[in-house]
C-alpha positions in Angstrom: -8.9 -40.8 9.7 -7.0 -38.9 12.5 -8.0 -39.8 16.0 -9.8 -36.9 17.7 -8.4 -35.4 20.7 -9.8 -35.7 24.1 -12.0 -32.9 25.4 -10.2 -30.4 27.9 -11.3 -27.6 30.1 -9.3 -24.6 31.0 -9.9 -23.1 34.3 -9.2 -19.6 35.4 -6.8 -19.6 38.4 -6.3 -15.8 38.3 -2.7 -15.9 36.8 -0.5 -18.1 34.5 -0.8 -20.8 37.2 -4.1 -21.9 36.0 -4.4 -25.6 35.6 -5.1 -27.6 32.5 -7.3 -30.4 33.5 -7.5 -33.5 31.0 -10.6 -35.4 30.6 -12.1 -38.3 28.7 -13.5 -37.5 25.4 -16.7 -35.5 25.6 -16.3 -34.6 29.4 -16.6 -31.0 30.4 -17.3 -30.1 26.6 -19.0 -26.9 25.6 -21.2 -28.8 23.2 -22.6 -32.3 22.7 -21.8 -34.1 19.6 -18.9 -36.4 18.5 -16.0 -35.1 16.4 -17.1 -36.6 13.3 -20.4 -34.8 13.0 -21.1 -33.8 9.3 -17.9 -35.4 8.2 -19.5 -38.1 6.1 -22.4 -36.0 5.1 -22.9 -34.8 1.5 -21.8 -30.9 1.2 -24.7 -28.5 1.5 -25.5 -27.3 -2.0 -23.7 -23.7 -2.3 -23.0 -21.5 -5.2 -19.4 -20.1 -5.0 -18.1 -17.0 -6.8 -15.2 -14.7 -6.6 -15.8 -11.2 -5.1 -14.5 -9.2 -8.0 -11.3 -7.2 -7.6 -9.5 -8.0 -11.0 -6.0 -9.7 -11.0 -4.1 -8.1 -8.2 -1.3 -10.9 -8.5 1.8 -11.8 -10.6 0.7 -13.4 -14.1 4.0 -15.3 -14.9 2.9 -16.9 -18.1 0.6 -16.7 -21.0 0.3 -19.1 -23.8 -1.9 -19.1 -26.8 -2.9 -22.3 -28.4 -1.3 -22.3 -31.9 -4.1 -24.3 -33.6 -7.4 -22.9 -31.8 -8.5 -19.2 -32.3 -9.3 -17.4 -29.2 -7.9 -20.3 -26.7 -5.2 -19.3 -24.4 -4.0 -20.0 -20.8 -2.3 -18.1 -18.0 -0.2 -19.1 -15.1 0.3 -17.3 -11.8 2.7 -17.6 -9.0 0.4 -18.7 -6.4 -3.1 -18.6 -7.6 -3.4 -21.5 -10.1 -3.8 -21.6 -13.8 -6.7 -20.3 -15.9 -8.2 -20.9 -19.6 -9.3 -17.8 -21.7 -12.6 -17.9 -23.7 -12.3 -15.2 -26.2 -16.1 -15.3 -26.9 -16.9 -15.0 -23.3 -14.2 -12.5 -22.7 -13.0 -13.9 -19.4 -10.6 -16.5 -17.4 -12.1 -19.9 -16.1 -9.8 -21.1 -13.0 -8.8 -24.6 -13.6 -7.1 -25.5 -10.2 -9.6 -24.7 -7.7 -10.0 -28.3 -6.9 -6.6 -28.4 -5.2 -7.4 -28.9 -1.5 -5.8 -28.1 1.9 -3.2 -30.8 1.8 -2.1 -29.6 -1.7 -1.8 -26.0 -1.1 1.8 -26.1 -2.4 0.5 -27.1 -5.9 -1.4 -23.8 -6.4 1.5 -22.2 -7.7 2.1 -23.0 -11.4 5.8 -23.3 -12.5 5.0 -24.0 -16.3 2.2 -24.8 -18.7 2.3 -26.7 -22.1 -0.2 -27.2 -25.0 0.0 -30.0 -27.6 -0.3 -28.3 -31.1 -1.5 -31.5 -32.6 -4.1 -32.2 -29.9 -6.1 -29.0 -28.9 -7.7 -30.5 -25.9 -4.6 -31.5 -24.2 -3.1 -29.3 -21.6 -0.2 -29.8 -19.2 0.7 -28.0 -16.0 4.0 -28.4 -13.9 2.8 -27.3 -10.3 4.8 -26.6 -7.2 5.0 -23.1 -5.2 8.2 -23.7 -3.2 11.4 -25.6 -3.8 12.2 -25.1 -0.1 12.8 -28.1 2.2 9.6 -27.5 4.1 7.5 -27.7 1.0 6.0 -30.8 -0.7 7.3 -32.0 -4.2 5.9 -30.9 -7.2 3.5 -32.6 -9.7 2.3 -32.6 -13.3 -1.5 -32.1 -14.1 -2.7 -33.7 -17.2 -5.8 -32.9 -19.0 -7.6 -34.1 -22.1 -10.2 -31.7 -22.0 -8.6 -28.2 -21.7 -8.4 -28.3 -17.9 -11.9 -29.2 -17.0 -10.7 -32.6 -15.5 -7.3 -33.8 -14.5 -5.0 -36.7 -13.9 -2.0 -36.0 -11.7 1.5 -37.4 -11.5 3.4 -36.6 -8.4 7.1 -36.0 -9.0 10.0 -36.8 -6.7 11.4 -33.2 -7.2 10.4 -29.9 -5.9 9.3 -27.0 -8.2 9.4 -23.2 -7.3 6.6 -21.2 -8.9 6.8 -18.3 -6.4 10.5 -18.2 -6.1 13.0 -16.3 -7.9 12.8 -17.1 -11.7 9.0 -17.6 -11.6 8.7 -15.5 -14.5 11.1 -17.4 -16.8 9.9 -20.2 -19.1 8.0 -22.1 -20.3 10.0 -25.0 -18.5 7.5 -27.5 -19.7 7.3 -28.6 -23.6 5.5 -31.1 -25.9 8.2 -32.5 -28.0 7.6 -31.0 -31.5 8.4 -34.6 -33.1 6.2 -36.8 -30.9 3.3 -35.7 -28.8 3.9 -38.6 -26.5 7.1 -36.9 -25.1 7.2 -34.3 -22.9 10.2 -32.3 -21.5 10.3 -30.7 -18.0 13.1 -28.4 -16.8 13.6 -28.2 -13.1 15.5 -25.8 -10.8 17.7 -28.3 -9.0 17.4 -31.7 -10.6 18.1 -31.1 -14.1 16.0 -32.0 -17.1 13.2 -34.6 -16.9 11.6 -36.6 -19.7 8.3 -38.4 -20.1 7.5 -40.8 -23.1 3.9 -41.5 -21.9 2.3 -38.0 -22.3 3.4 -37.1 -18.6 2.3 -40.1 -16.7 5.7 -41.0 -15.6 9.0 -39.2 -15.6 12.7 -39.8 -15.6 16.1 -38.0 -15.8 16.8 -37.1 -19.4 19.8 -39.0 -20.8 22.5 -36.9 -22.4 21.7 -33.6 -21.0 25.4 -32.2 -20.1 24.5 -29.2 -17.8 25.0 -30.1 -14.1 22.1 -29.2 -11.7 22.9 -27.1 -8.5 21.1 -27.2 -5.2 20.9 -23.5 -5.3 20.7 -22.6 -8.8 18.0 -21.9 -11.3 18.5 -25.0 -13.6 16.4 -25.2 -16.7 15.0 -21.6 -17.4 13.0 -22.2 -20.6 12.3 -25.1 -23.0 11.3 -24.0 -26.7 10.7 -25.6 -29.9 12.2 -24.2 -33.2 10.9 -26.3 -35.9 11.8 -30.0 -34.7 14.8 -28.9 -32.5 14.2 -28.3 -28.9 16.2 -25.7 -27.1 16.9 -25.3 -23.3 18.0 -22.2 -21.4 20.2 -23.1 -18.5 20.3 -20.4 -15.5 23.3 -21.6 -13.5 26.2 -20.3 -15.6 28.2 -17.3 -14.4 28.3 -15.5 -17.9 32.0 -16.0 -18.8 32.8 -16.7 -22.4 33.0 -20.6 -22.8 30.5 -21.4 -20.1 27.2 -22.3 -22.0 23.9 -21.6 -20.9 21.9 -22.6 -23.9 21.5 -26.2 -25.3 19.8 -28.0 -27.9 18.8 -31.4 -29.4 17.6 -32.3 -32.7 16.9 -35.9 -32.0 15.8 -36.0 -28.3 18.8 -38.0 -27.3 21.9 -36.0 -28.2 22.3 -32.5 -26.5 24.9 -30.0 -27.2 25.8 -26.4 -26.3 24.5 -23.9 -29.1 27.8 -22.5 -30.8 28.6 -18.9 -30.6 26.0 -18.0 -27.9 26.1 -14.6 -26.0 28.3 -14.3 -23.0 28.8 -11.7 -20.3 26.9 -10.2 -17.5 24.1 -9.1 -19.8 23.5 -12.5 -21.2 24.4 -14.7 -18.0 20.7 -16.1 -17.6 18.6 -16.8 -20.6 15.0 -16.1 -19.5 12.6 -16.6 -22.4 12.7 -17.5 -26.0 10.3 -17.3 -29.1 10.7 -18.5 -32.5 9.8 -16.9 -35.8 8.9 -19.7 -38.1 9.1 -17.3 -41.4 12.7 -16.4 -40.7 13.6 -19.3 -38.8 15.3 -17.1 -36.0 15.0 -17.8 -32.2 14.9 -14.8 -30.1 16.2 -15.0 -26.7 16.1 -12.7 -23.7 18.9 -12.3 -21.2 19.3 -11.0 -17.7 22.1 -10.7 -15.0 19.6 -12.3 -12.5 16.6 -14.5 -12.7 14.1 -11.8 -11.8 11.6 -10.5 -11.2 13.7 -8.5 -8.7 17.4 -7.8 -8.6 18.1 -7.3 -12.3 20.3 -4.5 -13.5 21.6 -5.8 -16.9 20.4 -7.8 -19.8 20.1 -8.1 -23.6 18.1 -9.5 -26.6 19.7 -11.8 -29.1 18.6 -13.7 -32.2 20.0 -16.9 -33.6 19.4 -17.8 -37.3 18.8 -21.6 -36.7 19.8 -22.6 -40.4 23.2 -20.9 -40.3 24.1 -20.6 -36.7 24.6 -16.9 -36.8 24.0 -14.9 -33.7 22.9 -11.2 -33.7 22.4 -8.8 -30.8 19.0 -7.2 -31.2 18.7 -5.3 -27.9 16.4 -2.4 -28.2 17.8 -0.2 -25.5 21.2 -1.0 -23.6 20.6 -1.0 -19.7 22.8 1.3 -17.9 22.0 4.8 -19.1 20.5 7.6 -16.7 17.2 9.0 -16.9 16.3 12.8 -17.1 16.5 13.2 -13.2 19.9 11.4 -13.2 18.8 7.9 -11.8 20.4 4.9 -13.2 18.5 3.2 -15.7 19.2 -0.5 -14.9 17.1 -3.3 -15.9 17.0 -6.6 -17.8 14.8 -8.0 -20.5 11.8 -10.5 -19.8 9.1 -11.6 -22.1 9.4 -12.4 -25.9 7.1 -13.3 -28.4 6.9 -13.7 -32.1 4.1 -12.9 -34.4 3.7 -15.9 -36.4 1.5 -14.1 -39.1 4.3 -11.6 -39.7 7.8 -12.4 -40.6 10.5 -10.4 -38.5 7.6 -9.2 -36.1 8.2 -9.7 -32.6 7.5 -7.9 -29.0 9.8 -7.9 -26.0 9.5 -6.6 -22.4 11.9 -4.9 -20.2 11.8 -6.1 -16.6 12.8 -4.5 -13.3 13.2 -1.1 -14.8 12.2 1.2 -11.8 13.7 4.5 -12.9 12.2 4.9 -16.4 9.5 2.4 -16.1 9.1 -0.9 -18.0 7.9 -1.1 -21.5 7.0 -3.6 -24.2 9.1 -2.9 -27.4 7.7 -4.1 -30.9 9.9 -4.8 -34.0 8.8 -5.4 -37.6 12.1 -5.8 -39.2 13.7 -8.7 -37.2 15.0 -6.4 -34.5 16.9 -3.8 -36.4 14.5 -1.2 -35.1 12.4 -1.2 -32.1 9.2 1.0 -30.9 8.3 1.5 -27.4 4.5 0.7 -27.2 4.3 2.3 -23.9 5.2 5.7 -25.5 1.7 5.8 -27.5 -0.3 3.7 -24.9 -3.8 4.7 -23.9 -4.5 3.0 -20.6 -8.1 2.3 -19.8 -8.5 0.9 -16.1 -12.0 1.7 -15.4 -13.0 -2.0 -15.1 -10.2 -2.3 -12.3 -9.7 1.3 -10.7 -7.2 0.0 -8.1 -4.7 0.2 -10.9 -4.3 3.8 -10.6 -2.6 3.2 -7.2 -4.1 6.2 -5.7 -3.1 8.5 -8.2 -4.6 10.0 -11.3 -3.4 7.6 -14.1 -2.4 3.9 -14.1 1.1 2.7 -14.6 2.0 0.7 -17.8 3.4 -2.2 -15.5 6.2 -3.8 -13.7 7.5 -7.4 -13.4 6.6 -7.8 -17.1 8.0 -11.3 -17.9 4.9 -12.8 -19.7 4.3 -11.4 -23.2 2.2 -13.0 -26.0 0.8 -12.2 -29.3 -2.3 -13.9 -30.6 -1.5 -16.3 -33.5 -4.8 -15.3 -35.2 -4.6 -11.7 -34.6 -1.5 -9.5 -34.8 -3.1 -6.8 -33.0 -4.0 -8.6 -30.0 -0.9 -8.5 -27.6 -1.1 -9.2 -23.9 1.4 -8.8 -21.1 1.4 -9.8 -17.5 2.4 -7.7 -14.7 2.6 -7.9 -10.9 -0.9 -7.0 -10.5 -2.8 -7.6 -13.7 -2.8 -8.8 -17.5 -2.9 -5.8 -20.0 -4.3 -6.4 -23.6 -4.5 -4.5 -26.7 -6.3 -5.2 -30.0 -4.8 -2.2 -32.0 -1.3 -1.7 -30.3 -2.4 1.6 -28.8 -5.4 1.2 -26.7 -4.8 -1.1 -23.5 -7.2 -2.4 -20.8 -6.8 -5.1 -18.4 -7.9 -8.5 -19.8 -8.6 -10.0 -16.5 -12.2 -10.9 -15.9 -12.4 -14.0 -14.2 -8.8 -14.1 -12.8 -8.3 -13.1 -9.2 -5.0 -13.8 -7.5 -5.2 -11.8 -4.2 -3.8 -13.1 -1.0 -6.6 -12.2 1.5 -5.8 -11.1 5.1 -8.8 -9.6 6.7 -12.4 -9.3 6.1 -15.2 -7.2 7.6 -18.9 -7.6 6.8 -20.6 -4.7 8.2 -24.1 -4.9 9.7 -25.4 -1.9 8.0 -24.2 0.4 5.2 -24.0 0.4 1.3 -21.0 -2.3 1.4 -21.7 -5.8 2.4 -17.8 -6.5 2.6 -14.5 -4.4 3.3 -11.3 -6.7 2.7 -7.7 -6.2 3.6 -5.4 -7.9 1.0 -1.7 -8.3 0.2 0.0 -5.6 -1.8 -3.1 -3.5 -2.5 -4.4 -2.6 1.0 -8.0 -2.3 1.9 -10.9 -2.3 -0.4 -14.6 -1.1 -0.1 -16.8 -3.5 -2.0 -20.0 -1.7 -3.1 -20.8 -4.6 -5.3 -19.6 -8.1 -5.1 -19.7 -8.6 -8.8 -17.5 -5.4 -9.9 -14.2 -4.2 -8.9 -14.4 -1.4 -6.2 -15.1 1.8 -7.9 -12.9 3.9 -5.6 -10.0 1.5 -6.1 -7.7 0.7 -3.2 -8.1 2.7 0.1 -6.2 6.1 -0.1 -5.1 8.9 2.3 -2.7 7.2 2.8 -1.9 4.7 0.0 -0.7 1.5 1.7 0.5 -1.9 0.6 -0.5 -5.1 2.5 -3.0 -4.6 5.1 -2.0 -5.8 8.7 -5.1 -4.5 10.6 -8.9 -3.9 9.8 -11.4 -3.2 12.5 -15.0 -1.7 12.9 -16.6 -0.2 16.1 -19.4 -2.6 16.8 -21.8 -0.1 18.3 -20.8 2.6 15.6 -20.3 0.6 12.5 -19.6 3.6 10.3 -16.4 3.9 12.1 -13.5 1.8 10.6 -9.9 1.7 11.3 -6.9 0.1 9.0 -3.4 -0.5 9.5 -0.6 -1.7 6.9 2.7 -1.3 5.2 3.3 2.1 3.6 6.0 4.7 3.2 4.0 7.7 4.3 1.9 6.6 7.2 0.3 3.2 7.8 -2.7 4.0 9.9 -6.2 5.7 8.9 -9.7 5.9 10.1 -13.1 6.2 8.2 -16.2 7.6 9.5 -18.4 6.4 6.5 -17.9 2.7 6.8 -14.6 2.5 4.8 -15.6 4.5 1.8 -13.1 7.3 2.4 -10.1 7.5 4.9 -8.3 10.1 7.0 -4.6 9.3 8.3 -4.2 9.1 11.9 -3.0 12.5 13.1 0.1 10.8 14.5 1.4 7.2 14.9 3.9 5.3 17.1 7.3 5.1 15.4 6.8 1.3 15.2 4.0 1.9 12.7 6.4 2.3 9.8 8.6 -0.9 10.4 6.4 -3.1 12.3 2.6 -2.3 11.6 0.5 -5.1 13.0 -3.3 -5.7 13.9 -5.5 -3.0 15.4 -8.9 -3.1 17.5 -11.4 -0.3 18.2 -13.7 -0.4 21.2 -17.3 -0.9 20.7 -18.0 2.9 21.0 -14.9 3.9 18.7 -13.4 5.8 21.6 -10.2 3.7 22.2 -7.8 2.4 19.5 -5.3 -0.4 20.3 -2.6 -1.1 17.8 -0.1 -4.0 18.1 3.1 -4.4 16.4 5.2 -7.1 14.8 8.2 -6.7 12.8 8.6 -8.5 9.5 11.3 -10.6 10.9 9.0 -11.7 13.5 10.2 -9.4 16.5 7.0 -8.7 18.8 6.3 -5.3 20.5 3.6 -4.0 23.0 0.5 -2.5 21.8 -0.1 1.2 21.8 -3.2 3.1 22.7 -5.1 6.3 21.7 -8.2 7.7 23.1 -8.2 10.8 20.6 -8.5 9.4 17.3 -4.8 8.8 16.8 -3.7 12.0 17.7 -1.6 10.8 20.6 -0.5 7.2 21.5 0.9 5.6 24.7 2.7 2.3 25.0 0.6 -0.5 27.2 3.5 -2.3 28.8 1.2 -5.0 30.3 -0.1 -6.0 26.8 1.3 -9.5 25.5 3.8 -8.6 22.8 2.6 -9.1 19.3 -0.7 -10.4 20.2 -3.9 -9.5 18.2 -6.1 -7.2 20.3 -9.9 -7.9 20.3 -12.6 -5.4 21.4 -15.7 -6.7 23.3 -18.6 -5.9 20.9 -20.7 -4.5 23.7 -18.6 -3.4 26.6 -16.5 -0.6 25.3 -14.0 -0.7 28.4 -13.2 -4.4 27.6 -10.4 -5.9 25.4 -9.1 -9.3 25.0 -5.7 -10.6 23.7 -4.4 -14.1 23.4 -0.8 -14.8 24.0 -0.1 -18.1 21.9 3.6 -18.2 23.3 2.4 -18.9 26.7 -1.2 -20.1 26.1 -2.5 -17.3 28.0 -5.9 -15.2 27.6 -5.2 -11.6 28.8 -8.2 -9.2 29.5 -8.5 -5.3 30.0 -11.5 -3.8 31.7 -10.1 -0.2 31.8 -10.2 0.5 28.2 -7.0 -1.1 27.1 -4.9 0.9 29.8 -3.8 -2.1 31.3 -3.9 -6.0 30.8 -3.9 -9.0 33.2 -3.8 -12.8 32.8 -7.2 -14.3 33.0 -7.1 -17.8 31.7 -3.8 -19.7 31.6 -3.0 -23.3 30.4 -4.7 -22.8 27.0 -2.7 -24.7 24.1 0.6 -22.7 23.2 2.8 -22.5 20.4 -0.2 -22.9 17.9 1.1 -20.8 14.6 -2.5 -20.4 13.4 -5.1 -19.3 15.7 -7.9 -16.7 15.9 -9.7 -15.1 18.9 -13.1 -14.0 18.1 -15.9 -12.2 20.0 -19.4 -13.2 19.3 -21.5 -10.1 18.0 -23.8 -8.7 20.3 -22.8 -10.6 23.5 -20.6 -9.5 26.3 -17.6 -12.0 27.1 -18.6 -14.6 24.6 -15.2 -15.5 23.2 -14.4 -18.3 20.5 -10.5 -19.4 20.2 -9.7 -21.4 16.9 -6.4 -23.3 17.0 -5.0 -25.0 14.3 -3.8 -28.1 16.1 -5.9 -28.0 18.9 -9.4 -27.3 17.7 -11.8 -24.8 19.2 -12.6 -23.5 22.6 -15.3 -21.0 24.0 -15.5 -19.0 26.9 -19.0 -17.4 28.0 -17.5 -15.5 31.1 -15.1 -13.0 29.4 -12.3 -15.6 29.3 -12.5 -16.7 32.9 -12.8 -20.3 31.7 -12.6 -22.0 28.2 -14.5 -25.2 27.2 -13.1 -27.5 24.6 -15.6 -27.9 21.9 -15.6 -31.5 20.8 -17.4 -31.2 17.5 -14.2 -30.5 15.6 -10.4 -31.4 16.3 -8.9 -28.7 14.2 -10.0 -25.0 13.5 -8.0 -22.7 11.6 -10.1 -19.7 11.4 -13.7 -18.7 12.6 -16.2 -16.1 11.9 -19.9 -15.2 12.3 -22.9 -14.4 10.4 -26.7 -13.9 10.6 -28.6 -16.5 12.5 -30.7 -19.1 10.8 -34.4 -18.5 11.2 -35.6 -19.6 14.5 -32.0 -19.7 16.1 -31.0 -17.2 18.7 -27.3 -17.4 18.0 -25.3 -16.2 15.2 -24.3 -18.8 12.4 -20.6 -20.1 12.9 -18.2 -20.2 9.9 -15.0 -22.1 10.2 -12.2 -23.7 8.1 -11.5 -26.7 10.0 -11.9 -30.4 10.4 -14.7 -32.6 12.1 -13.3 -35.8 10.2 -10.5 -36.8 7.8 -10.4 -33.6 5.7 -10.1 -29.8 6.1 -13.4 -28.1 4.8 -15.4 -24.7 4.9 -18.0 -25.6 7.7 -21.2 -23.8 8.9 -23.0 -24.6 12.2 -26.5 -23.1 13.1 -26.6 -24.6 16.5 -23.7 -23.1 18.3 -21.0 -25.5 17.2 -23.1 -28.7 18.2 -23.1 -29.9 14.6 -21.4 -28.7 11.4 -22.2 -29.0 7.8 -19.7 -28.8 5.0 -20.5 -26.1 2.6 -17.8 -26.1 0.0 -17.1 -29.2 -2.1 -14.3 -31.2 -3.8 -14.4 -28.6 -6.9 -14.0 -25.6 -4.7 -11.0 -25.9 -2.3 -8.6 -23.4 -3.3 -5.6 -24.7 -1.7 -4.7 -22.9 1.7 -7.7 -20.9 3.2 -6.8 -20.7 6.9 -6.4 -16.8 7.3 -9.8 -15.5 7.4 -13.8 -16.4 7.1 -16.8 -14.5 8.1 -20.4 -14.7 7.5 -22.8 -11.8 6.3 -24.7 -10.4 9.5 -27.8 -9.5 6.8 -28.1 -12.7 4.9 -28.1 -15.9 6.6 -25.9 -18.7 4.9 -23.8 -16.1 3.0 -20.0 -16.4 3.9 -16.8 -14.7 2.7 -13.7 -16.6 2.4 -10.0 -15.3 2.1 -7.6 -17.5 0.1 -4.0 -17.2 -0.4 -3.9 -16.6 -4.2 -7.4 -17.2 -5.4 -8.9 -14.0 -4.0 -11.9 -13.6 -2.0 -14.5 -16.4 -2.4 -18.1 -15.9 -1.4 -20.7 -18.7 -1.1 -24.6 -18.5 -0.8 -27.0 -21.4 -0.3 -29.0 -22.6 -3.4 
């Protein structure tokens, strides 16, 4: 257990010269109670569910089990793995047990099933291969992912890096179920002889790993032979990028393999057992971005004969004269029909990506997009603010059901489409939620209990928590990742939002976030550096801060006419998040983490002055929040420094000793008999990080999540429901919006 930090009180001195007075533990504390309150208690019983949006993230792999009808698995780049139940028509998340300290394992690099043992499932997990990320791991299950055993690796994996749509890089050996192979990016080929419990470098594998390359891009079984794609070649003739072994010991470069830029990196492979042909897709880059050339080839394994079967050669021009550049991505063989396979294009922005299908071994291909009828009524955001949805992009995961030739699925950067007749397509996404959640508002009144701001798809108005928002993503304008979302405390029908977008990034709503109107004007910084926004309690003042994607910070701009005109506020701490007082419309707050100073404005945001100095500085995870319905009641949660409270508008802050780390904080309806809102936080009162609730103004906390519901990193945003005591909404980084209710 980590030793709790001593209590501290920060006193206003009228300027940045305010002193920090160290105290003994518990002295000058805002609330009584030791730092381990609630740490050893059993979690309060809660029921956790996803707020339904439907997908929203990159599905990087789909794998049907070859011996069990209706059983399939999916992997995502940051949101874990899922199991498909065909009878229930939904996905079950399998990795929600991964906790705060294991956040890097929520990205799934590869998955594998054992054809001879249907209940066995293996995952290679690890989101980043960078020096600051932890090592990867292999998860092993004997019950289809309901429970897991774990082996930590000494190497890093990269489920959210370039090449994340290749694979699979994990394979059960077709000759021996005890033997597994794992291809890594920078550490060569690994082998296990005890069903993944221990791993060592594979002997005899000739390719040399590079610290910056792609390494092994896929492992595929063709009969009893294992093939390995290699992503570090340069495409020149004589430089092999495909290897094979027939006995698990001796590896060789496959003779006659394709060369050239269009075949530089082998991305995926699929085997047709009827014709004994191995199909391989290639690209000039690993993808999903940056590809301009690619091809498809097949190898007749019995004779060693290679044939190019590329459906359409990249490099032509579209009707409007744009260069039609792309690579090929997913490939899957129909094991029920000889010579039948599907293959996807990838990074084809000019003409749009498609899935091609052949029934004659690749001699001819048909684009399934050309006759596709898309139904996205279950997830309307897929219209992207237009009248019709897109067929997809980032298509690197493609699969054909081994028990139903008409059941084809493909993953995109936002969903998983499926068909049962090769013509009608709809998202097959129930239960799979992968959004990265940045902002949440639970309004005190109105039709919706939740408004969310998420990565890539902007702002959503949730009329129901159990169905995807009927209006889709917020439009007028359409924007990408949300950066700001705020509601006028005294006029809750007035909501404002900011985010990344091409045609304006700021908008306001007068009906609680249901419909939107763009600000009449916006500062020039709004396009390249949109940041958080605040609105005064009465809705009369907007305060918009700006932070460039490279980290450069700028002063806030202020508007008093609904965004028609804007003026810079030079005294605002650059890059800080503005917070409006929920009662007094003339008061705003901002915390400058660079200097550890609380700034206040008492003239409607026209000017700011330092009020409390000497607060902890340099904390890269913090949140300043104002308690609803109270003037000057501020809470400051700090990743490394815990929780502070001020009841005098930031003149002085008291250290709260009931927790030693606080990553994010929010408020909800007060408990029966209580006169203060319930507090929710992601933080630490003891040895671990948990989702916590306090009904007594942070004197004590109870844990409200459990070991099965942790979702990796959850430090961005949490808020309670002001109308339902105990209900909490939690933003995750890859598992969507979770909401919990007491049971």
